[in-house]
PDB file as gemmi writes it, atoms N, CA and C in Angstrom:
CRYST1    1.000    1.000    1.000  90.00  90.00  90.00 P 1                      
ATOM      1  N   UNK A   1      67.054 141.898 106.705  1.00  0.00           N  
ATOM      2  CA  UNK A   1      67.061 140.805 107.470  1.00  0.00           C  
ATOM      3  C   UNK A   1      67.398 140.093 107.973  1.00  0.00           C  
ATOM      4  N   UNK A   2      68.578 139.929 106.839  1.00  0.00           N  
ATOM      5  CA  UNK A   2      69.527 138.528 106.309  1.00  0.00           C  
ATOM      6  C   UNK A   2      70.747 139.309 106.727  1.00  0.00           C  
ATOM      7  N   UNK A   3      71.101 140.899 106.562  1.00  0.00           N  
ATOM      8  CA  UNK A   3      71.971 141.559 106.604  1.00  0.00           C  
ATOM      9  C   UNK A   3      72.366 141.758 108.895  1.00  0.00           C  
ATOM     10  N   UNK A   4      71.025 141.828 108.990  1.00  0.00           N  
ATOM     11  CA  UNK A   4      70.855 142.225 111.216  1.00  0.00           C  
ATOM     12  C   UNK A   4      71.353 140.297 111.483  1.00  0.00           C  
ATOM     13  N   UNK A   5      70.416 139.262 110.689  1.00  0.00           N  
ATOM     14  CA  UNK A   5      71.366 138.371 111.718  1.00  0.00           C  
ATOM     15  C   UNK A   5      72.481 137.687 111.497  1.00  0.00           C  
ATOM     16  N   UNK A   6      73.378 138.377 110.205  1.00  0.00           N  
ATOM     17  CA  UNK A   6      75.036 137.853 109.954  1.00  0.00           C  
ATOM     18  C   UNK A   6      75.577 138.959 111.033  1.00  0.00           C  
ATOM     19  N   UNK A   7      75.393 139.876 111.020  1.00  0.00           N  
ATOM     20  CA  UNK A   7      75.703 141.002 112.285  1.00  0.00           C  
ATOM     21  C   UNK A   7      75.662 140.233 113.642  1.00  0.00           C  
ATOM     22  N   UNK A   8      74.270 139.451 113.796  1.00  0.00           N  
ATOM     23  CA  UNK A   8      73.857 139.388 115.103  1.00  0.00           C  
ATOM     24  C   UNK A   8      75.228 137.729 115.301  1.00  0.00           C  
ATOM     25  N   UNK A   9      74.864 137.174 114.063  1.00  0.00           N  
ATOM     26  CA  UNK A   9      76.218 135.900 114.361  1.00  0.00           C  
ATOM     27  C   UNK A   9      77.363 136.771 114.038  1.00  0.00           C  
ATOM     28  N   UNK A  10      78.299 137.659 113.901  1.00  0.00           N  
ATOM     29  CA  UNK A  10      79.342 137.999 113.722  1.00  0.00           C  
ATOM     30  C   UNK A  10      80.072 138.461 114.750  1.00  0.00           C  
ATOM     31  N   UNK A  11      79.127 139.156 115.298  1.00  0.00           N  
ATOM     32  CA  UNK A  11      79.446 139.983 117.072  1.00  0.00           C  
ATOM     33  C   UNK A  11      79.737 138.839 117.538  1.00  0.00           C  
ATOM     34  N   UNK A  12      78.670 137.766 118.066  1.00  0.00           N  
ATOM     35  CA  UNK A  12      79.015 136.470 118.926  1.00  0.00           C  
ATOM     36  C   UNK A  12      79.924 135.104 118.330  1.00  0.00           C  
ATOM     37  N   UNK A  13      80.296 135.397 117.151  1.00  0.00           N  
ATOM     38  CA  UNK A  13      81.291 134.376 117.017  1.00  0.00           C  
ATOM     39  C   UNK A  13      82.625 135.318 116.551  1.00  0.00           C  
ATOM     40  N   UNK A  14      82.581 136.487 116.033  1.00  0.00           N  
ATOM     41  CA  UNK A  14      84.478 136.639 116.404  1.00  0.00           C  
ATOM     42  C   UNK A  14      84.531 137.918 117.125  1.00  0.00           C  
ATOM     43  N   UNK A  15      83.673 138.426 118.001  1.00  0.00           N  
ATOM     44  CA  UNK A  15      84.351 139.557 118.929  1.00  0.00           C  
ATOM     45  C   UNK A  15      84.005 139.256 120.450  1.00  0.00           C  
ATOM     46  N   UNK A  16      82.416 138.640 120.444  1.00  0.00           N  
ATOM     47  CA  UNK A  16      82.611 138.014 121.973  1.00  0.00           C  
ATOM     48  C   UNK A  16      83.702 136.178 122.228  1.00  0.00           C  
ATOM     49  N   UNK A  17      84.539 137.116 122.987  1.00  0.00           N  
ATOM     50  CA  UNK A  17      85.308 136.214 123.805  1.00  0.00           C  
ATOM     51  C   UNK A  17      86.155 135.650 122.788  1.00  0.00           C  
ATOM     52  N   UNK A  18      86.462 136.940 122.035  1.00  0.00           N  
ATOM     53  CA  UNK A  18      87.531 136.244 120.993  1.00  0.00           C  
ATOM     54  C   UNK A  18      88.655 137.303 121.310  1.00  0.00           C  
ATOM     55  N   UNK A  19      88.369 138.840 121.370  1.00  0.00           N  
ATOM     56  CA  UNK A  19      88.908 139.637 121.202  1.00  0.00           C  
ATOM     57  C   UNK A  19      90.153 139.925 123.247  1.00  0.00           C  
ATOM     58  N   UNK A  20      90.935 140.143 122.617  1.00  0.00           N  
ATOM     59  CA  UNK A  20      91.741 140.391 124.222  1.00  0.00           C  
ATOM     60  C   UNK A  20      91.009 141.683 124.641  1.00  0.00           C  
ATOM     61  N   UNK A  21      91.347 142.275 125.789  1.00  0.00           N  
ATOM     62  CA  UNK A  21      90.733 143.572 126.159  1.00  0.00           C  
ATOM     63  C   UNK A  21      91.033 145.009 125.213  1.00  0.00           C  
ATOM     64  N   UNK A  22      93.060 144.720 125.359  1.00  0.00           N  
ATOM     65  CA  UNK A  22      93.357 145.836 124.128  1.00  0.00           C  
ATOM     66  C   UNK A  22      92.974 145.571 122.253  1.00  0.00           C  
ATOM     67  N   UNK A  23      92.222 144.344 122.112  1.00  0.00           N  
ATOM     68  CA  UNK A  23      91.861 144.422 121.119  1.00  0.00           C  
ATOM     69  C   UNK A  23      90.417 145.178 120.775  1.00  0.00           C  
ATOM     70  N   UNK A  24      89.656 145.131 121.818  1.00  0.00           N  
ATOM     71  CA  UNK A  24      88.542 145.304 122.123  1.00  0.00           C  
ATOM     72  C   UNK A  24      88.062 146.514 121.882  1.00  0.00           C  
ATOM     73  N   UNK A  25      89.310 147.024 122.895  1.00  0.00           N  
ATOM     74  CA  UNK A  25      89.196 148.907 122.706  1.00  0.00           C  
ATOM     75  C   UNK A  25      89.028 149.446 121.352  1.00  0.00           C  
ATOM     76  N   UNK A  26      90.320 148.414 121.638  1.00  0.00           N  
ATOM     77  CA  UNK A  26      90.918 149.451 119.390  1.00  0.00           C  
ATOM     78  C   UNK A  26      88.927 149.307 118.838  1.00  0.00           C  
ATOM     79  N   UNK A  27      89.072 148.040 118.639  1.00  0.00           N  
ATOM     80  CA  UNK A  27      87.803 147.948 117.809  1.00  0.00           C  
ATOM     81  C   UNK A  27      86.502 148.929 118.372  1.00  0.00           C  
ATOM     82  N   UNK A  28      86.116 149.226 119.931  1.00  0.00           N  
ATOM     83  CA  UNK A  28      85.455 150.461 120.134  1.00  0.00           C  
ATOM     84  C   UNK A  28      85.474 151.259 119.875  1.00  0.00           C  
ATOM     85  N   UNK A  29      87.443 151.290 119.734  1.00  0.00           N  
ATOM     86  CA  UNK A  29      87.438 153.399 119.597  1.00  0.00           C  
ATOM     87  C   UNK A  29      87.213 153.546 117.781  1.00  0.00           C  
ATOM     88  N   UNK A  30      88.008 152.607 117.191  1.00  0.00           N  
ATOM     89  CA  UNK A  30      87.703 152.495 115.870  1.00  0.00           C  
ATOM     90  C   UNK A  30      85.764 153.093 115.173  1.00  0.00           C  
ATOM     91  N   UNK A  31      84.992 152.320 115.703  1.00  0.00           N  
ATOM     92  CA  UNK A  31      83.998 152.302 115.217  1.00  0.00           C  
ATOM     93  C   UNK A  31      83.394 153.327 115.246  1.00  0.00           C  
ATOM     94  N   UNK A  32      83.456 153.993 116.892  1.00  0.00           N  
ATOM     95  CA  UNK A  32      82.978 155.689 117.327  1.00  0.00           C  
ATOM     96  C   UNK A  32      84.110 156.376 116.572  1.00  0.00           C  
ATOM     97  N   UNK A  33      85.217 156.226 115.671  1.00  0.00           N  
ATOM     98  CA  UNK A  33      85.423 157.400 115.333  1.00  0.00           C  
ATOM     99  C   UNK A  33      84.939 157.288 114.174  1.00  0.00           C  
ATOM    100  N   UNK A  34      84.748 156.210 112.919  1.00  0.00           N  
ATOM    101  CA  UNK A  34      83.840 156.002 111.792  1.00  0.00           C  
ATOM    102  C   UNK A  34      82.082 156.574 112.593  1.00  0.00           C  
ATOM    103  N   UNK A  35      81.751 156.627 113.710  1.00  0.00           N  
ATOM    104  CA  UNK A  35      80.086 156.958 113.871  1.00  0.00           C  
ATOM    105  C   UNK A  35      80.253 158.600 114.038  1.00  0.00           C  
ATOM    106  N   UNK A  36      81.265 159.089 114.071  1.00  0.00           N  
ATOM    107  CA  UNK A  36      81.868 160.571 114.603  1.00  0.00           C  
ATOM    108  C   UNK A  36      81.986 161.166 113.030  1.00  0.00           C  
ATOM    109  N   UNK A  37      83.054 160.148 112.030  1.00  0.00           N  
ATOM    110  CA  UNK A  37      82.467 160.806 110.426  1.00  0.00           C  
ATOM    111  C   UNK A  37      81.634 160.789 110.041  1.00  0.00           C  
ATOM    112  N   UNK A  38      80.905 159.748 109.822  1.00  0.00           N  
ATOM    113  CA  UNK A  38      79.379 159.463 108.915  1.00  0.00           C  
ATOM    114  C   UNK A  38      78.531 159.007 110.017  1.00  0.00           C  
ATOM    115  N   UNK A  39      77.615 159.819 111.328  1.00  0.00           N  
ATOM    116  CA  UNK A  39      76.569 159.797 112.326  1.00  0.00           C  
ATOM    117  C   UNK A  39      75.448 159.027 111.321  1.00  0.00           C  
ATOM    118  N   UNK A  40      75.579 159.708 109.778  1.00  0.00           N  
ATOM    119  CA  UNK A  40      74.280 159.271 108.968  1.00  0.00           C  
ATOM    120  C   UNK A  40      74.796 157.706 108.765  1.00  0.00           C  
ATOM    121  N   UNK A  41      75.280 157.256 108.738  1.00  0.00           N  
ATOM    122  CA  UNK A  41      75.642 155.646 108.932  1.00  0.00           C  
ATOM    123  C   UNK A  41      74.992 154.845 109.241  1.00  0.00           C  
ATOM    124  N   UNK A  42      73.721 154.465 109.120  1.00  0.00           N  
ATOM    125  CA  UNK A  42      73.143 153.436 110.098  1.00  0.00           C  
ATOM    126  C   UNK A  42      73.504 152.274 110.390  1.00  0.00           C  
ATOM    127  N   UNK A  43      74.007 151.479 109.262  1.00  0.00           N  
ATOM    128  CA  UNK A  43      75.006 150.688 109.919  1.00  0.00           C  
ATOM    129  C   UNK A  43      75.833 150.225 110.806  1.00  0.00           C  
ATOM    130  N   UNK A  44      77.074 151.739 110.997  1.00  0.00           N  
ATOM    131  CA  UNK A  44      77.532 151.584 112.453  1.00  0.00           C  
ATOM    132  C   UNK A  44      76.379 151.563 113.860  1.00  0.00           C  
ATOM    133  N   UNK A  45      75.008 152.111 113.824  1.00  0.00           N  
ATOM    134  CA  UNK A  45      74.336 152.241 115.127  1.00  0.00           C  
ATOM    135  C   UNK A  45      73.879 151.100 114.749  1.00  0.00           C  
ATOM    136  N   UNK A  46      73.835 149.859 113.901  1.00  0.00           N  
ATOM    137  CA  UNK A  46      73.141 148.799 114.170  1.00  0.00           C  
ATOM    138  C   UNK A  46      74.502 148.120 115.244  1.00  0.00           C  
ATOM    139  N   UNK A  47      75.812 148.471 114.476  1.00  0.00           N  
ATOM    140  CA  UNK A  47      76.785 147.749 115.622  1.00  0.00           C  
ATOM    141  C   UNK A  47      77.011 147.999 116.494  1.00  0.00           C  
ATOM    142  N   UNK A  48      77.062 148.858 116.764  1.00  0.00           N  
ATOM    143  CA  UNK A  48      76.654 149.903 118.600  1.00  0.00           C  
ATOM    144  C   UNK A  48      75.704 148.906 119.299  1.00  0.00           C  
ATOM    145  N   UNK A  49      74.648 148.728 118.786  1.00  0.00           N  
ATOM    146  CA  UNK A  49      73.509 148.655 119.227  1.00  0.00           C  
ATOM    147  C   UNK A  49      73.431 147.156 119.725  1.00  0.00           C  
ATOM    148  N   UNK A  50      73.484 146.216 118.739  1.00  0.00           N  
ATOM    149  CA  UNK A  50      74.123 144.755 118.677  1.00  0.00           C  
ATOM    150  C   UNK A  50      74.971 144.164 119.466  1.00  0.00           C  
ATOM    151  N   UNK A  51      75.953 145.034 120.101  1.00  0.00           N  
ATOM    152  CA  UNK A  51      77.284 145.115 120.405  1.00  0.00           C  
ATOM    153  C   UNK A  51      76.759 145.445 121.885  1.00  0.00           C  
ATOM    154  N   UNK A  52      75.955 146.527 121.867  1.00  0.00           N  
ATOM    155  CA  UNK A  52      75.379 146.207 123.199  1.00  0.00           C  
ATOM    156  C   UNK A  52      74.013 145.653 123.830  1.00  0.00           C  
ATOM    157  N   UNK A  53      73.570 145.094 122.968  1.00  0.00           N  
ATOM    158  CA  UNK A  53      72.382 143.994 123.243  1.00  0.00           C  
ATOM    159  C   UNK A  53      73.072 142.286 123.548  1.00  0.00           C  
ATOM    160  N   UNK A  54      74.818 142.080 123.448  1.00  0.00           N  
ATOM    161  CA  UNK A  54      75.404 141.561 123.338  1.00  0.00           C  
ATOM    162  C   UNK A  54      76.102 141.131 124.720  1.00  0.00           C  
ATOM    163  N   UNK A  55      76.296 142.259 125.288  1.00  0.00           N  
ATOM    164  CA  UNK A  55      76.794 143.087 126.096  1.00  0.00           C  
ATOM    165  C   UNK A  55      78.696 142.853 125.632  1.00  0.00           C  
ATOM    166  N   UNK A  56      78.372 143.016 125.109  1.00  0.00           N  
ATOM    167  CA  UNK A  56      80.091 143.465 124.442  1.00  0.00           C  
ATOM    168  C   UNK A  56      80.456 144.090 125.800  1.00  0.00           C  
ATOM    169  N   UNK A  57      81.592 143.908 126.614  1.00  0.00           N  
ATOM    170  CA  UNK A  57      82.237 144.715 126.969  1.00  0.00           C  
ATOM    171  C   UNK A  57      83.274 146.155 126.372  1.00  0.00           C  
ATOM    172  N   UNK A  58      82.740 147.043 127.565  1.00  0.00           N  
ATOM    173  CA  UNK A  58      82.932 148.295 127.097  1.00  0.00           C  
ATOM    174  C   UNK A  58      81.964 149.751 125.902  1.00  0.00           C  
ATOM    175  N   UNK A  59      81.004 148.652 125.492  1.00  0.00           N  
ATOM    176  CA  UNK A  59      80.549 149.127 124.760  1.00  0.00           C  
ATOM    177  C   UNK A  59      79.767 150.521 124.923  1.00  0.00           C  
ATOM    178  N   UNK A  60      79.312 150.382 126.477  1.00  0.00           N  
ATOM    179  CA  UNK A  60      79.006 151.345 126.969  1.00  0.00           C  
ATOM    180  C   UNK A  60      79.296 151.773 127.511  1.00  0.00           C  
TER     181      UNK A  60                                                      
END                                                                             
């Protein structure tokens, strides 16, 4: 539970409104590559889900 709270806080404070379009695209690309390499890693899925919840541009 604590890690999920930190994830929400990190995304809202460090991603939303902080990254320009190119940096945001790079972040999403790197996360996607990690997800493809390690599909069993629940942490990566949680990051994507939280980014969707917070309407991060380009995540869908």
